[in-house]
N, C-alpha and C positions, 0 to 999 in steps of 0.2 A: 504493499499499500504506500502510495507516494504522499509527499506533503501537499496539504491543501492550499492553494495559492489564492488569497483574496486581495491581491494588489496592495499589499503593504498594510492592511488593516490588522490591528492587534486587539481591539475591543469591539465586540459585536453585540448589539442589542436586539432582542426578539420581541416584537409586538405580538401577543397572543401566544406566549411560550408554553402555556398549559395545553395547547393542541397536541395530539398524538404525534404527528410528523414533525412539528416545530420542536418539541421536547427532544425527539430523537436526534435531530439535526444539531440542536444545541449541545447534546452529548458528544456527538462526533467531533464538533469543533473544539470543545473544551479538551477532549483527549489529545487533539492535535496541537495544543498549546495555546489556543485563543482564550483570552478573557471574556466571559460570558455573562451578560446581564439580561433580564427579561421582565415582562409584565403581563398580567392578564385581568380580566374583568372580576374574576372570582379565584379564591384559593381552591386547590383540588389535591388529590393523592399525588398527581403528576408534579404539581408545583412543589409539594412537600418533599418528593424524591429528589427533585433538581436542587433544592436547598440543601438537602442532605449531602450532595455532591460538591457544595461549596459555591453554587451558583446563586448570585444575588437576585431575588424575585420581589418585584413591587406589586402590590395589589391596591387599587385597581389602576387602569391606564390613565396616567397623568402627564401633562406637558413636561413637568420637571424631572420625569424619568430619563429624558433625552439630555444626557449631560454633556458638558463640553469635550470630555475625552472620548466619547463614543465615535468610532471610526466608520461603522457601518450598521444600518438599521434593516432588519429583515422582517417582512410583513407576510400575511396571507392574503389570498384573493378576497376573503371575507372581510378585511379591514377596509373601511370606507375613508374618504378624504376628510370627513369631518371627525375622525378619531383624534384626540388631543395629541397623542404622541406622533401620529403621522403628520399632523399639521405643524407640530414643532420641529420635526426632523426636516420638513420642506422649508420652513422659515430660517432654519439654521444652515441650509445647503448641505445637509449630510447626505453622504452616498447612501442609496436606498436600493433594495433589491427584494423582488417577489420570491416566495419560497421556492417555486419550481425553478426559478434561475439559478438560485443557490445550490439546489440539489444537483443540477446540472454540473456546476463547478465542482462539487464534492465527488460526483461520480467519476471525474476525470482522474482522481487519485486512486481508483480501483481498476486493477487490471482485469478482474473478473466480474465486471458489472453485468447483471442480468435484469432486463425489463421485461415484465409480463404484461402484454397489452391484449386487447380483444373487447368486443362489445359485451360479452358475457363470460363469466367464469374466471376473472382476473384474480379475485381475492382468494378462491379456493385453490387455484393453481399456484399462486404466490405462497400460500401456506404449505402446499406440498413440496414446493421447491425448498422452503425453509426447513422442512423436516428431513428432506433427503440430504441437503448440504450439512446440517448438523450431524446426521448419522455418518456422513462420510468424512467428518473431522475437518470440514473447511471453515469452521467459526465464522459464519457470514453475519454481516450487518443485514437487517431486514426491515423493510418498511412495507406495511400492508394495511389495507383498508377495512379490516375486520379484526375480530378477536380470535386469535389462534392459540392451540395448544392448552395445556392444562392450567396455565396462570392467566389465561385470557388477555395476553398482551398484544399489542398492535406493532410494537417496535422492538428491535433487538440491536445492540451495538456490539459487533464482533471486533476482533483484532487482526483480521486477515485481509487479503486483497479481494475478497468475495463480498458484493453487495447484491441483494435480491430485492427488487423494488416493483411493487404494483404501479403500472404506468396507465394513468387515466388519460383518455383521449379528449374529454370535454374541454372546451377553450383551448384545444391544442397544447395542453400541458406538457405531454410527452415529447413535444418537439425541442424542449430544452435539453434532452438527454441523449447521450452518445454511448449506448451499451456496447459490450463486447458480444453479448447474445441478446437478441430481441426475440420475444415470443409473440405471435399473433394467433390467438386461439380461435377467432372468427371475426367476421365483419358483417355487421347488420345495420339496418336503418334505425338510428337512435339519436337522441339529442338534435334532432332536426330543427329545433329552435335556435341552435347555433350553426350546424353544418348546412342547413337549407335543404339538401336532398341526398340521396345515396352517392352521387358522384362526389359530393364534398366530403362525405365520410371516407370513401375510398381514398381520395387525394390526401387526407389527413394521414391514414395509415401508410400511404406511399412515402410521405415525408419522413415518418417514424422510421420506416424500414431503410430509408436512405441514409438515416443518421447513424446506422450500426458501423461500427469501426471497420475499416478495410482488413480483410483477414478474419473478420468475426463471423457470426453465424446467425442467420434468421431461421427460426422454427415457425412453421406456418402450416394451418391445415389447408390442403390444396383444393378442397371443394368449395372454398368460400367465393362470394362475388368480389370481382376485382383482382383475383390472384395474378393474372398476368400483368396488370397494371403495376400492382404493388412490387412485384418480383423483377420487374424489367430493369436491366442495367445496373443492378446492385454490385458494389465492390465486395460484398461478403458472401459466404457460402450459403445456399438455400437448402434446408432440410425440411421435407414434408412429413405430416402425420395424419392419420385418418382411419377410415374403416374400409376393408377391402372390397366389400360388396357395393359400396358407393363410388369408389374410385379404384378400380382394379389395377390401374397402372402403379399404384403405391405398392402393390404385393411384389413388385420387382425391384423396388428401391425404397430406402427409408423406413419409417415406422408405422407399423399398422397393427391391429388387434386380430389374433387368430384364436380359434377354438373358444369362442366366447359363450359363457354360461351365466345365468343369473340364479340367485337363490330366491327364497320366497319373500325377501325384503328388498329385492330389486337390485342387490349388490353384485356387481359383475366380477367373475373370474375370467382371466384371458391370458394368452401367451402374448408376450411383447416380441413382435417380429421386426427384424431389421433386414429388408429384403426377404430372402428365402431362409434367413438363419433365425432360430428362436433364441433369444437373449435370456429370457426368464419368464416365469409364470406369476402373475399378480393376483391375489385375492383382495380386491379393494374393499374396505370397509364403508365406502360411501356409495349411495345408490345411483342408478341411472347410467345410460350411455353417455350422457353429457359429462360426468365425472370420469368415465373411462377415457374419454378424449382428452380431458385436463390432465389425467395421469400419463398418457402418451406423450403429451407435450413436455411435461416434466421429465419423463424418462430421457427423451431426446436431448433436452437442454443439459441435463445432469450428466450424460455421457460427454457432452461438449466441455464440461467442466472438469472431466477426468474421473468422475466417480465410476465405480464398477457396477455392472448389472446386478450382481447379487446384493450389494448394499442398497441400490436404488430400490430394487423389488422388496427387500425386507422393510425398508422405510415406508414404502407405499402400502404395504400390507398392515401397518400399524398406524396409518394416518388417522389423525383425530379430526381433521376438517376445521371449519371455522363456524362461529355462531351465526344464526339466522340463514344458514344454507342446509336445508332439510334437517333441521335440528329437532331431535326428539325431545319434547318438553315434558311429557308425562302422560298420565291417563285420567279421564274424568268419567265416571259412571261406566267404565270399561272401554270407553272409546279412547283411541290413541290421538294424541295431539302433536302435530308437527308445525314448525314455523319455518317459513322460507322468505328470502329477500326478493324473489322473483317479481319483476315489475315490467317486463318487456314480453310481448307474446311468445317469442321463441323460448324465453326462460320458463314461462308459465306452462307451455306444452311439455317441455321436457320434465318438469317437476311433476306434473299431473300423471304423465305416463309412468314415471317411476313409482308414484303412489298407487297406481293400479296393481302393481305386483304384490302389494300387501293382501289382495283378495277380500277387501272391505269396501263398503260403500264410502266414496270419496266426497266429502264435503269441503268445498273451497270457499273460504271467507276472504274475499279479495277487497283490497283497498287500492284503487288505481293511483298512480303517481304523476302528478302534473296534468293540467288541462291540455297542454300541448300534445304531449305523448298520447294521452287518451283520444284526442281528436285525430291526430295523425294516423293512428294505428287501430281505429275503432273496430273495424271489420276483422282484423287480425286477433284483437282481444277476444271478440265474440267466438271465432273459430277456436282459439286455444283453450278457452274456458269450457268448450263443449266436451272436454275430456274429464270434466268432473261430472259426478252423478247429481250433485246439487251445487249450484253457485249461489252464495250470499254475498251481496254487495253492500259496502258502506261509502259514504261520501269520499270524493277525490282528495287526496293529501296534496295540497296546492304547492308545497315547498317554496320556491322563491317566486311563484307567478301570481298575479292578480286574479280575482274572481272571473270566470268566463261562463256566462249563463247559457251558452249555446251547447254545453256538453256536460254530461253528469253520469253518475253510476246508474241512475234510473233508466237511462237510454240503453246502457249495455244490457240491464236486465230485461228490458222490453224486446230487445233484438233476440236474445237468447230464447225467451219464452215463444216468440214468433216461430222460431226453428224447432219448436216441440221440446226444447230443453227446459229444465227445471231450474228456475232462477228466482230469487227473492231479494228485494231492494229494502234497506233499513236506512233511517235517517240519522241515526247515531249509534254509538257504541252500546249504549244501555239497552236499546230494543233488540239488538243483534245478540248480546250476551243473554238477555232473557230467553230469547227464542231457543238458543243452544241448550240453556239449562233444562228447559223443558222437553227438548226434542232429541238430543244426542242419544244415540243407542250404543249398546256395548260392541255392536258390529261395525261402528262407524270409524272412519279415520278423517279427522278435522285438521285441514292446513289453513293456518292463518297466513296470509300471502300479501306481500307488498313491501316497498321501501320505506314507508311511513311508520306510524306507530300501532298498526293493526295487532301486532304481537300482544299488546296489552290485554286484548280480550281473551286470548288463551291463557295468559298468566293469571287473569282474574278468575277464570274457571278453576284453574289448579290450586288457587289460594284458599278455597273454601271446601 
């Protein structure tokens, strides 16, 4: 791992240091010899942890926290220009840098930087990469967008040249990064409020792939839209992965799954094939075909890092996954309760097909995420939710968007019922929870699904 070069800066101040990614970056810089200070709106376990490392933390954000001796101010995209520290840094003409840009500079100091990109599966695959690289003794630094492992952490600071990073495409954040190994799990139409259309999504991934270091490696699912555009003229090696029955050419090269079997919980067992050679057999403890594909991508990238097939397979067989990704929460009145972060039609379909393997009646309690996504993919949402035996809908989680009266969960429910599917719409959490308390049967499987706070309904059931 090389020295991190911040152009002569010695003291770095983080606005919002209590965030998962920001706190991890602060630790990395401190370990490299920088003097770190930071602030946040409220104290937390994270800020207390940083204080235990000797980092000076101020609560709350105040202009006077930007002292004369601060050489660089780092902020997140969530920090607005009316933030008192942001305004003070601007007034004092302090050098300023957004988190993604700083991360790009830090990654340059890691010879084995791995960025995991894709419309779906980034968090799970980054978690798998973390578990494999730890098992292989690579002592990685890890940044992930979900809670992984037994301790539920999002960040790990290692002492080696290996950095495993979840690479988000939204706002083109991953364009700041130049990894040695880049993974593109899939390319789908999402975040169209930013990208505009599918061509915009493909061009963004093309730029990400072009940023991979010469002599590095791109691991990509070959059946994805825009594959030829993304891979054209790259200075790095291209390694594909996928399913042999979908893309038979893969059977002659690169990584694919052979002799696939599923248990009664939808968990796949498969041979990892490299061309015509079987490298290992994996009994994956995570359900669904989509997780098998995530594991294949992880396997390919881990081989690129020098890990051996037996170590990779052993780690994958013990994978813990991440919270809110087909997470078993418990049982209520004999019914199994699962929670999943799925909020795009492709994710929903994959999740519900995995749930069908349980042999129970599948009830999907779905909370759409953002008005824009719901409107742009309305028909796809309806088609994906048809995989449930009963769909229960609650109001759209607006996130960053203003109210849009032209789209609602009620519209989805009406379209499902027109197609002879069974759907119910609820105006709030309370009525949905009340219905479930009365109607959940021991033979049911309930999935609380969405990127918002729908999981609270399942937790409320289990708390009584």
